[in-house]
KELO-775880 format. One record per residue (C-alpha): x, y, z. Coordinates in Angstrom, 3 decimals. Example, Ala and Ser with C-alpha at 12.3 -4.5 7.8 and 13.67 -1.06 7.14 Angstrom:
# residues 2
SITE;12.300;-4.500;7.800 .
SITE;13.670;-1.060;7.140 .
This chain:
# residues 545
SITE;0.000;0.000;0.000 .
SITE;1.560;3.336;-1.021 .
SITE;0.205;5.429;1.876 .
SITE;0.240;5.093;5.647 .
SITE;-2.828;3.182;6.814 .
SITE;-4.750;4.613;9.724 .
SITE;-4.462;2.318;12.703 .
SITE;-7.580;3.797;14.333 .
SITE;-10.057;3.990;11.446 .
SITE;-10.753;3.689;7.750 .
SITE;-8.290;4.324;4.957 .
SITE;-5.048;6.255;4.837 .
SITE;-3.692;9.320;6.574 .
SITE;-4.494;12.567;4.806 .
SITE;-7.690;11.313;3.170 .
SITE;-11.274;12.066;4.161 .
SITE;-12.634;15.274;5.683 .
SITE;-10.031;17.727;6.950 .
SITE;-10.272;19.101;10.484 .
SITE;-12.030;22.202;9.135 .
SITE;-14.432;20.078;7.072 .
SITE;-15.176;17.889;10.085 .
SITE;-16.025;20.960;12.161 .
SITE;-18.305;22.147;9.351 .
SITE;-19.929;18.731;9.320 .
SITE;-20.537;19.092;13.049 .
SITE;-22.273;22.411;12.442 .
SITE;-24.465;20.811;9.783 .
SITE;-25.446;18.025;12.200 .
SITE;-26.284;20.569;14.883 .
SITE;-28.506;22.472;12.448 .
SITE;-30.296;19.277;11.370 .
SITE;-30.603;17.578;14.747 .
SITE;-30.580;20.555;17.088 .
SITE;-28.226;21.357;19.933 .
SITE;-24.719;22.733;19.953 .
SITE;-22.064;21.733;17.465 .
SITE;-19.595;19.364;19.117 .
SITE;-15.848;19.616;19.015 .
SITE;-14.441;16.564;17.209 .
SITE;-12.396;13.970;19.053 .
SITE;-8.787;14.191;17.919 .
SITE;-7.475;10.933;16.428 .
SITE;-5.055;9.053;18.677 .
SITE;-1.338;8.730;18.113 .
SITE;0.501;5.498;18.750 .
SITE;2.704;7.147;21.378 .
SITE;-0.253;7.821;23.674 .
SITE;-1.587;4.253;23.637 .
SITE;-1.045;2.076;26.689 .
SITE;-0.780;-1.299;24.981 .
SITE;-0.429;-4.289;27.323 .
SITE;2.869;-6.114;27.112 .
SITE;2.941;-9.182;24.858 .
SITE;2.205;-12.361;26.791 .
SITE;4.110;-14.642;24.424 .
SITE;7.514;-14.825;22.760 .
SITE;7.986;-16.599;19.440 .
SITE;10.571;-19.360;19.155 .
SITE;13.806;-18.409;17.434 .
SITE;12.693;-20.154;14.237 .
SITE;9.693;-17.793;13.945 .
SITE;11.157;-14.617;15.387 .
SITE;11.880;-13.109;11.959 .
SITE;8.200;-13.443;11.018 .
SITE;6.800;-11.814;14.139 .
SITE;6.727;-8.261;15.444 .
SITE;5.487;-6.568;18.580 .
SITE;5.803;-3.097;17.037 .
SITE;3.153;-0.872;18.681 .
SITE;1.865;0.502;15.368 .
SITE;1.434;-2.990;13.944 .
SITE;-0.289;-4.249;17.092 .
SITE;-2.590;-1.218;17.255 .
SITE;-3.460;-1.495;13.561 .
SITE;-4.417;-5.168;13.979 .
SITE;-6.536;-4.644;17.088 .
SITE;-9.785;-3.702;15.379 .
SITE;-11.639;-3.800;12.088 .
SITE;-13.561;-0.795;10.766 .
SITE;-17.029;-0.961;12.347 .
SITE;-18.638;1.897;14.275 .
SITE;-17.744;0.157;17.531 .
SITE;-14.138;-0.299;16.418 .
SITE;-13.675;3.348;15.483 .
SITE;-15.411;4.531;18.661 .
SITE;-13.127;2.449;20.877 .
SITE;-10.050;3.565;18.946 .
SITE;-10.966;7.258;19.207 .
SITE;-11.498;6.755;22.947 .
SITE;-8.018;5.207;23.209 .
SITE;-9.233;1.746;24.195 .
SITE;-6.635;-0.678;22.850 .
SITE;-6.839;-3.073;25.775 .
SITE;-6.906;-6.290;23.696 .
SITE;-4.385;-6.015;20.871 .
SITE;-2.736;-9.088;19.377 .
SITE;0.350;-10.029;21.327 .
SITE;2.238;-10.392;18.068 .
SITE;1.671;-9.716;14.404 .
SITE;3.062;-12.424;12.132 .
SITE;3.810;-11.756;8.466 .
SITE;4.416;-15.115;6.756 .
SITE;6.314;-15.170;3.471 .
SITE;4.964;-18.478;2.162 .
SITE;2.927;-21.523;3.117 .
SITE;5.819;-23.081;5.000 .
SITE;5.802;-20.101;7.340 .
SITE;2.055;-20.470;7.898 .
SITE;2.436;-24.172;8.671 .
SITE;5.131;-23.385;11.226 .
SITE;3.025;-20.638;12.819 .
SITE;-0.032;-22.874;13.140 .
SITE;2.079;-25.703;14.581 .
SITE;3.430;-23.336;17.236 .
SITE;0.019;-21.887;18.036 .
SITE;-1.600;-25.319;18.290 .
SITE;1.162;-26.674;20.505 .
SITE;1.174;-23.658;22.845 .
SITE;-2.586;-22.920;22.882 .
SITE;-2.195;-19.534;21.171 .
SITE;-5.057;-18.072;19.157 .
SITE;-4.235;-17.617;15.462 .
SITE;-6.375;-14.978;13.743 .
SITE;-6.002;-14.708;9.931 .
SITE;-5.860;-11.089;8.743 .
SITE;-6.383;-9.799;5.196 .
SITE;-6.967;-6.067;4.921 .
SITE;-8.592;-5.554;8.316 .
SITE;-11.744;-4.028;6.813 .
SITE;-14.171;-6.227;8.777 .
SITE;-17.198;-4.360;10.111 .
SITE;-18.481;-7.257;12.234 .
SITE;-15.644;-7.937;14.695 .
SITE;-14.179;-10.665;12.499 .
SITE;-10.470;-10.121;13.117 .
SITE;-10.257;-9.168;16.792 .
SITE;-7.840;-10.947;19.108 .
SITE;-9.869;-10.556;22.311 .
SITE;-9.914;-14.276;23.066 .
SITE;-10.052;-14.238;26.855 .
SITE;-8.036;-16.350;29.282 .
SITE;-8.528;-19.670;27.517 .
SITE;-5.473;-18.909;25.374 .
SITE;-1.913;-18.029;26.321 .
SITE;-1.977;-15.211;23.809 .
SITE;-3.050;-14.258;20.289 .
SITE;-1.223;-13.819;16.994 .
SITE;-2.631;-11.858;14.075 .
SITE;-1.458;-13.583;10.880 .
SITE;-1.187;-10.846;8.249 .
SITE;-1.150;-12.229;4.704 .
SITE;0.146;-9.100;2.949 .
SITE;3.402;-10.714;1.754 .
SITE;1.499;-13.292;-0.324 .
SITE;0.368;-10.732;-2.881 .
SITE;1.080;-12.018;-6.376 .
SITE;-0.774;-13.344;-9.388 .
SITE;1.168;-16.591;-9.799 .
SITE;-0.221;-17.949;-13.046 .
SITE;-2.597;-16.837;-15.805 .
SITE;-4.519;-19.258;-18.008 .
SITE;-5.615;-16.971;-20.839 .
SITE;-7.313;-19.832;-22.688 .
SITE;-9.619;-20.634;-19.773 .
SITE;-9.668;-16.990;-18.658 .
SITE;-8.549;-17.722;-15.109 .
SITE;-5.631;-17.010;-12.781 .
SITE;-3.980;-18.503;-9.707 .
SITE;-3.764;-15.682;-7.184 .
SITE;-2.276;-15.426;-3.704 .
SITE;-4.717;-14.533;-0.964 .
SITE;-2.905;-11.505;0.451 .
SITE;-3.177;-9.330;-2.652 .
SITE;-5.159;-6.114;-2.229 .
SITE;-7.807;-5.159;-4.771 .
SITE;-5.872;-2.429;-6.641 .
SITE;-2.685;-4.523;-6.836 .
SITE;-4.660;-7.473;-8.152 .
SITE;-6.207;-5.435;-10.955 .
SITE;-2.803;-3.905;-11.774 .
SITE;-1.333;-7.382;-12.260 .
SITE;-4.242;-8.551;-14.422 .
SITE;-4.352;-5.437;-16.620 .
SITE;-1.404;-6.433;-18.891 .
SITE;-3.367;-9.565;-19.777 .
SITE;-6.463;-7.466;-20.654 .
SITE;-8.290;-9.331;-17.889 .
SITE;-10.101;-8.332;-14.724 .
SITE;-11.707;-10.050;-11.740 .
SITE;-14.265;-7.205;-11.694 .
SITE;-15.057;-7.676;-8.005 .
SITE;-15.313;-4.256;-6.402 .
SITE;-16.700;-4.228;-2.856 .
SITE;-16.782;-0.852;-1.118 .
SITE;-13.653;-1.988;0.744 .
SITE;-11.858;-2.787;-2.544 .
SITE;-8.878;-0.505;-1.915 .
SITE;-8.245;-1.880;1.586 .
SITE;-9.236;-5.538;1.382 .
SITE;-7.710;-8.712;-0.040 .
SITE;-8.711;-11.691;-2.127 .
SITE;-8.395;-13.970;0.898 .
SITE;-10.633;-11.690;2.925 .
SITE;-13.225;-11.644;0.150 .
SITE;-13.236;-15.438;0.042 .
SITE;-13.308;-15.916;3.804 .
SITE;-16.262;-13.552;4.193 .
SITE;-18.160;-14.292;0.952 .
SITE;-18.031;-10.630;0.054 .
SITE;-20.486;-8.964;-2.280 .
SITE;-19.022;-6.969;-5.112 .
SITE;-19.578;-4.893;-8.204 .
SITE;-22.440;-6.735;-9.834 .
SITE;-25.980;-6.134;-8.626 .
SITE;-27.229;-9.228;-10.480 .
SITE;-25.928;-12.610;-11.654 .
SITE;-22.327;-12.507;-10.272 .
SITE;-23.153;-10.929;-6.936 .
SITE;-20.664;-12.642;-4.603 .
SITE;-17.014;-13.638;-4.788 .
SITE;-18.252;-17.267;-4.757 .
SITE;-19.261;-16.933;-8.402 .
SITE;-15.640;-16.412;-9.516 .
SITE;-14.026;-19.354;-7.711 .
SITE;-12.556;-22.339;-9.569 .
SITE;-10.643;-23.733;-6.590 .
SITE;-9.245;-22.691;-3.210 .
SITE;-6.140;-23.707;-1.290 .
SITE;-5.756;-23.280;2.484 .
SITE;-3.387;-24.307;5.260 .
SITE;-5.028;-25.979;8.258 .
SITE;-3.395;-27.345;11.421 .
SITE;-4.073;-30.817;9.996 .
SITE;-2.636;-30.223;6.534 .
SITE;-3.316;-28.607;3.165 .
SITE;-6.924;-28.205;2.025 .
SITE;-7.017;-27.803;-1.758 .
SITE;-9.831;-28.483;-4.194 .
SITE;-9.412;-29.583;-7.781 .
SITE;-9.575;-26.772;-10.340 .
SITE;-12.768;-27.271;-12.346 .
SITE;-15.409;-25.153;-14.106 .
SITE;-18.063;-27.075;-12.197 .
SITE;-18.516;-30.324;-10.308 .
SITE;-21.333;-32.403;-8.876 .
SITE;-19.023;-34.566;-6.767 .
SITE;-20.570;-34.322;-3.335 .
SITE;-20.525;-31.289;-1.040 .
SITE;-18.101;-28.687;-2.347 .
SITE;-14.782;-28.231;-0.501 .
SITE;-14.704;-24.682;-1.870 .
SITE;-18.111;-23.897;-0.398 .
SITE;-16.912;-25.036;3.011 .
SITE;-14.052;-22.511;2.943 .
SITE;-16.125;-19.690;1.437 .
SITE;-17.515;-17.753;4.379 .
SITE;-15.511;-19.775;6.912 .
SITE;-14.004;-16.548;8.330 .
SITE;-10.691;-18.120;9.258 .
SITE;-12.004;-20.863;11.556 .
SITE;-11.079;-23.792;9.288 .
SITE;-7.771;-22.675;7.829 .
SITE;-5.706;-19.854;6.410 .
SITE;-6.623;-19.342;2.756 .
SITE;-3.381;-18.937;0.796 .
SITE;-4.413;-18.859;-2.865 .
SITE;-7.230;-19.516;-5.297 .
SITE;-7.858;-20.068;-8.974 .
SITE;-10.295;-17.331;-9.951 .
SITE;-12.478;-16.939;-13.044 .
SITE;-11.675;-13.709;-14.867 .
SITE;-13.322;-11.591;-17.513 .
SITE;-12.230;-9.519;-20.459 .
SITE;-12.133;-5.860;-19.565 .
SITE;-15.432;-4.172;-20.515 .
SITE;-15.430;-1.608;-23.317 .
SITE;-19.164;-1.198;-23.912 .
SITE;-21.237;0.533;-21.249 .
SITE;-24.729;1.898;-20.885 .
SITE;-26.461;3.532;-17.931 .
SITE;-29.618;5.369;-16.964 .
SITE;-31.222;7.055;-13.967 .
SITE;-34.960;6.730;-13.369 .
SITE;-36.852;8.931;-10.901 .
SITE;-39.968;7.738;-9.102 .
SITE;-42.546;9.632;-7.019 .
SITE;-42.561;6.815;-4.444 .
SITE;-40.058;4.281;-3.202 .
SITE;-42.569;1.491;-3.741 .
SITE;-42.758;2.158;-7.481 .
SITE;-38.981;2.099;-7.743 .
SITE;-38.985;-1.252;-5.933 .
SITE;-41.558;-2.637;-8.372 .
SITE;-39.414;-1.514;-11.308 .
SITE;-36.289;-3.135;-9.832 .
SITE;-38.193;-6.386;-9.316 .
SITE;-39.427;-6.349;-12.906 .
SITE;-35.926;-5.742;-14.265 .
SITE;-34.421;-8.451;-12.042 .
SITE;-36.857;-10.958;-13.528 .
SITE;-36.251;-10.081;-17.205 .
SITE;-32.927;-11.896;-17.606 .
SITE;-31.219;-8.655;-18.662 .
SITE;-28.739;-8.934;-15.738 .
SITE;-27.651;-5.307;-15.305 .
SITE;-24.318;-4.715;-13.591 .
SITE;-26.004;-2.039;-11.487 .
SITE;-29.627;-1.981;-10.378 .
SITE;-29.657;0.133;-7.225 .
SITE;-32.729;1.677;-5.661 .
SITE;-32.252;4.685;-3.357 .
SITE;-35.056;6.048;-1.242 .
SITE;-35.560;9.817;-1.325 .
SITE;-33.740;10.411;1.972 .
SITE;-30.723;8.375;0.888 .
SITE;-30.642;10.226;-2.434 .
SITE;-30.774;13.573;-0.647 .
SITE;-28.194;12.818;2.041 .
SITE;-25.666;11.516;-0.495 .
SITE;-26.171;14.417;-2.892 .
SITE;-27.439;12.149;-5.659 .
SITE;-30.762;14.006;-5.939 .
SITE;-32.615;16.594;-3.869 .
SITE;-36.015;16.533;-5.589 .
SITE;-37.630;14.162;-3.081 .
SITE;-37.787;11.355;-5.640 .
SITE;-36.656;7.768;-5.208 .
SITE;-33.972;6.770;-7.705 .
SITE;-33.248;3.649;-9.715 .
SITE;-29.655;3.585;-10.984 .
SITE;-29.097;1.214;-13.896 .
SITE;-25.913;0.194;-15.697 .
SITE;-24.793;-2.481;-18.141 .
SITE;-21.288;-3.402;-19.288 .
SITE;-19.775;-5.810;-21.796 .
SITE;-16.482;-6.638;-23.456 .
SITE;-18.288;-8.140;-26.425 .
SITE;-21.255;-6.144;-27.715 .
SITE;-23.011;-2.755;-27.702 .
SITE;-25.664;-2.423;-25.017 .
SITE;-28.245;-0.118;-26.535 .
SITE;-31.039;-2.750;-26.654 .
SITE;-30.371;-3.759;-23.033 .
SITE;-30.601;-0.252;-21.608 .
SITE;-33.616;0.494;-23.796 .
SITE;-35.511;-2.490;-22.415 .
SITE;-34.530;-1.680;-18.814 .
SITE;-35.672;1.930;-19.256 .
SITE;-38.918;0.659;-20.726 .
SITE;-39.460;-1.464;-17.600 .
SITE;-38.769;1.542;-15.380 .
SITE;-41.240;3.702;-17.303 .
SITE;-43.846;0.953;-17.137 .
SITE;-43.770;1.399;-13.346 .
SITE;-44.005;5.180;-13.335 .
SITE;-40.332;6.032;-13.648 .
SITE;-39.285;9.246;-15.329 .
SITE;-36.156;8.908;-17.470 .
SITE;-35.039;12.016;-19.335 .
SITE;-32.937;11.712;-22.475 .
SITE;-29.919;13.223;-20.731 .
SITE;-30.253;10.607;-17.983 .
SITE;-29.306;7.868;-20.472 .
SITE;-25.706;7.162;-21.463 .
SITE;-24.462;4.710;-24.110 .
SITE;-20.711;4.291;-24.575 .
SITE;-18.495;1.955;-26.556 .
SITE;-15.125;3.491;-25.680 .
SITE;-15.017;5.568;-28.842 .
SITE;-18.242;7.515;-28.604 .
SITE;-20.530;8.758;-25.886 .
SITE;-24.163;9.680;-25.882 .
SITE;-25.966;11.269;-22.948 .
SITE;-24.890;12.004;-19.414 .
SITE;-21.813;10.226;-18.046 .
SITE;-22.272;11.144;-14.397 .
SITE;-25.403;12.888;-13.100 .
SITE;-27.186;11.386;-10.097 .
SITE;-25.428;8.035;-10.480 .
SITE;-21.996;9.667;-10.465 .
SITE;-22.849;11.778;-7.415 .
SITE;-24.054;8.737;-5.517 .
SITE;-21.003;6.677;-6.536 .
SITE;-18.613;9.363;-5.296 .
SITE;-20.486;9.605;-1.993 .
SITE;-20.428;5.800;-1.703 .
SITE;-16.654;5.653;-2.109 .
SITE;-16.080;8.414;0.461 .
SITE;-18.715;7.161;2.910 .
SITE;-16.353;5.284;5.301 .
SITE;-14.219;8.409;5.772 .
SITE;-17.344;10.465;6.465 .
SITE;-18.583;7.819;8.908 .
SITE;-15.359;8.082;10.919 .
SITE;-15.714;11.860;11.033 .
SITE;-19.274;11.468;12.304 .
SITE;-18.189;9.066;15.049 .
SITE;-15.671;11.651;16.197 .
SITE;-18.485;14.210;16.405 .
SITE;-20.635;12.090;18.698 .
SITE;-23.060;10.946;16.014 .
SITE;-24.193;7.369;15.464 .
SITE;-23.766;6.176;11.888 .
SITE;-24.391;2.505;11.186 .
SITE;-25.553;0.205;8.411 .
SITE;-27.552;-3.028;8.393 .
SITE;-27.640;-5.184;5.261 .
SITE;-29.785;-8.201;4.580 .
SITE;-31.689;-10.076;1.869 .
SITE;-35.269;-11.296;1.718 .
SITE;-37.854;-12.456;-0.794 .
SITE;-39.832;-9.828;-2.683 .
SITE;-43.050;-10.696;-0.871 .
SITE;-41.389;-10.106;2.504 .
SITE;-39.628;-6.834;1.684 .
SITE;-42.340;-4.294;2.561 .
SITE;-42.857;-5.798;6.007 .
SITE;-39.121;-6.065;6.603 .
SITE;-38.473;-2.451;5.632 .
SITE;-41.281;-1.174;7.844 .
SITE;-40.251;-3.422;10.726 .
SITE;-36.573;-2.495;10.650 .
SITE;-37.287;1.215;10.283 .
SITE;-39.751;1.261;13.182 .
SITE;-37.550;-0.854;15.455 .
SITE;-34.499;1.333;14.850 .
SITE;-36.309;4.655;15.288 .
SITE;-38.200;3.504;18.387 .
SITE;-34.995;2.192;19.961 .
SITE;-32.988;5.287;19.073 .
SITE;-35.604;7.523;20.675 .
SITE;-35.867;5.358;23.797 .
SITE;-32.067;5.315;24.115 .
SITE;-31.818;9.105;23.815 .
SITE;-30.090;8.957;20.399 .
SITE;-32.513;11.425;18.902 .
SITE;-33.326;12.779;16.361 .
SITE;-32.574;9.857;14.053 .
SITE;-33.155;9.011;10.405 .
SITE;-33.178;5.652;8.609 .
SITE;-32.585;5.275;4.865 .
SITE;-32.863;2.250;2.584 .
SITE;-31.290;1.244;-0.702 .
SITE;-30.783;-1.964;-2.658 .
SITE;-27.213;-3.144;-3.198 .
SITE;-28.138;-6.284;-5.162 .
SITE;-31.316;-7.698;-6.661 .
SITE;-32.278;-11.270;-7.513 .
SITE;-35.277;-12.621;-9.391 .
SITE;-36.712;-13.776;-6.057 .
SITE;-35.750;-10.886;-3.801 .
SITE;-33.651;-7.801;-3.023 .
SITE;-30.691;-7.136;-0.747 .
SITE;-31.803;-4.068;1.268 .
SITE;-29.125;-1.935;2.901 .
SITE;-30.256;0.324;5.751 .
SITE;-28.356;3.310;7.100 .
SITE;-29.145;5.005;10.408 .
SITE;-27.843;8.418;11.390 .
SITE;-28.624;9.570;14.929 .
SITE;-27.512;12.130;17.464 .
SITE;-25.597;10.267;20.136 .
SITE;-24.833;11.471;23.633 .
SITE;-21.655;11.053;25.643 .
SITE;-20.832;8.824;27.407 .
SITE;-23.808;6.749;26.231 .
SITE;-22.925;6.751;22.523 .
SITE;-21.577;3.198;22.363 .
SITE;-24.445;1.771;24.423 .
SITE;-26.898;3.598;22.165 .
SITE;-25.261;2.069;19.119 .
SITE;-25.451;-1.397;20.684 .
SITE;-29.163;-0.981;21.412 .
SITE;-29.866;0.146;17.841 .
SITE;-27.778;-2.705;16.408 .
SITE;-29.662;-5.257;18.519 .
SITE;-33.044;-3.830;17.518 .
SITE;-32.173;-3.965;13.825 .
SITE;-30.880;-7.532;14.052 .
SITE;-33.991;-8.711;15.864 .
SITE;-36.290;-6.996;13.349 .
SITE;-34.418;-8.478;10.391 .
SITE;-34.742;-11.977;11.858 .
SITE;-38.417;-11.455;12.744 .
SITE;-39.306;-10.402;9.217 .
SITE;-37.535;-13.205;7.384 .
SITE;-34.234;-11.606;6.383 .
SITE;-30.719;-12.966;6.719 .
SITE;-28.546;-11.398;9.377 .
SITE;-25.978;-10.641;6.675 .
SITE;-25.993;-10.655;2.894 .
SITE;-22.318;-9.760;2.427 .
SITE;-20.772;-8.306;5.604 .
SITE;-20.112;-11.716;7.209 .
SITE;-20.885;-12.918;10.738 .
SITE;-17.814;-12.154;12.835 .
SITE;-18.546;-11.679;16.509 .
SITE;-21.146;-8.949;16.123 .
SITE;-23.688;-11.145;14.313 .
SITE;-23.124;-14.418;16.196 .
SITE;-26.297;-14.283;18.280 .
SITE;-28.508;-14.076;15.175 .
SITE;-26.420;-16.455;13.096 .
SITE;-26.759;-19.097;15.823 .
SITE;-30.545;-18.858;15.496 .
SITE;-30.632;-18.643;11.695 .
SITE;-28.650;-21.797;10.900 .
SITE;-30.159;-25.284;11.391 .
SITE;-29.026;-27.051;14.554 .
SITE;-27.707;-30.145;12.711 .
SITE;-25.633;-27.879;10.469 .
SITE;-24.176;-26.151;13.541 .
SITE;-23.153;-29.541;14.907 .
SITE;-21.594;-30.463;11.554 .
SITE;-19.642;-27.199;11.424 .
SITE;-18.334;-27.719;14.945 .
SITE;-17.268;-31.243;14.011 .
SITE;-15.538;-29.990;10.856 .
SITE;-13.616;-27.410;12.857 .
SITE;-12.575;-30.037;15.396 .
SITE;-11.327;-32.228;12.545 .
SITE;-9.060;-29.617;10.941 .
SITE;-8.281;-27.490;14.033 .
SITE;-8.263;-29.909;16.992 .
SITE;-6.627;-27.378;19.314 .
SITE;-9.304;-24.803;18.475 .
SITE;-6.822;-21.981;17.844 .
SITE;-8.126;-20.583;14.545 .
SITE;-10.122;-17.374;15.086 .
SITE;-11.911;-18.573;18.222 .
SITE;-15.362;-17.133;18.874 .
SITE;-16.250;-16.641;15.219 .
SITE;-19.103;-18.785;13.772 .
SITE;-18.740;-21.497;16.455 .
SITE;-17.345;-21.951;19.957 .
SITE;-14.782;-24.754;19.667 .
SITE;-14.204;-24.903;23.418 .
SITE;-17.862;-25.895;23.944 .
SITE;-18.549;-29.106;22.003 .
SITE;-22.249;-29.036;22.872 .
SITE;-22.627;-25.439;21.579 .
SITE;-26.031;-25.081;23.254 .
SITE;-28.156;-22.987;20.892 .
SITE;-31.030;-22.617;23.311 .
């Protein structure tokens, strides 16, 4: 990474709102929510942190791989959730990893896992550290002698390209931008762009089943996997590279979403695509959110498979600067490396208009790399820019005492209206009862399927000190309970981590939970891999009652 990563929050030093812009943001919040503008909390420096002394010392054979450097330990303490940033800004680094290990190859990982298993030391795989669900924390309690964060950043290369099959063997520690840079000379792309793209890795995407660029068809990293290779305490786990297989339960599927509890993913063969040169996009405006939802459902069921099919409610559109007319928006986009897309965008626009959408001529863009017709940015460009900058803005809001959180899920189309109403009411009622008031809840779709959408809720509320973290926890719990009550999944693409465990335990079938615990015991008998995530290896009964 070319810039210094922030150890306390999202991104790199020097990016995001400046101190003056953060103060202005505080004034805007005060005007909207009432009360006095708050002075922002100054970010911490490493020198002022009181990190506990490491409890463990690596053997001489591993010493060159391990560091107890305070900046490394602080940077590996948390992910990037609201709770993580809040604790970091309040200088709470009470449970850092004792050591950060940076393996150079699989042999190093094998040696690290052997040491951790033998000495009862927690081993927490670490990609880019962008988890927003407590997935990479090393707060493992007294059942372990210590904890090591295994940072995969040295395994960062594209090892092999099969241009004929349009696939590549890629090491798990490569960050998104570096991966695309290495594929570009081959005129290929993975085309998986989660919001965390700049600060997350292939291994992290695989371990968390991340959602990416495409709103339809290829929605998750799963869709691009040919095979995966991982190191477990019991040996190498590697599937055969195939375009498809019906040979029993998939070994790849077991590792996808395993969040580091079954092994350390080291590389994968990934399906690639030719780089797109044809593009088409449009923005449709609707007088009500419900009509925009109906249009998105119709388009999702046509078989057109747009790359982008995002619905924004009017509040979301206004807060992000995409549109201030009070309309709901439907943002559509198609892309191809093979053919012009005029007929596709025309049919999608026709569907939108059939449901009351207004699409002006300058809201339609058709491009083939050599020519351009219509608007290239507009509302879609404004929203995209706000989307990319959102994590920096969120950190600034946390430092101003505000509560800014997101909840993402997926449900069937018939369940969506009840889920949206239920989540919105639960969050607003809880925020008011907790004193985090005023509050606003917005909704958008990140992905759409023929049988249902993936709604993404954002809450912005006025927190109070010192109750801000407790207020966030109450709102988070209310949202999770409402999502479960109304038939949604506790996560569509943010993973489970520690923050979603209570709902994940209820969502999965009990026999599957027992099977997962048994699988972990088989490959990680000492129970050292990312303890506390997905299952509790120390409790073989794992009572779900």
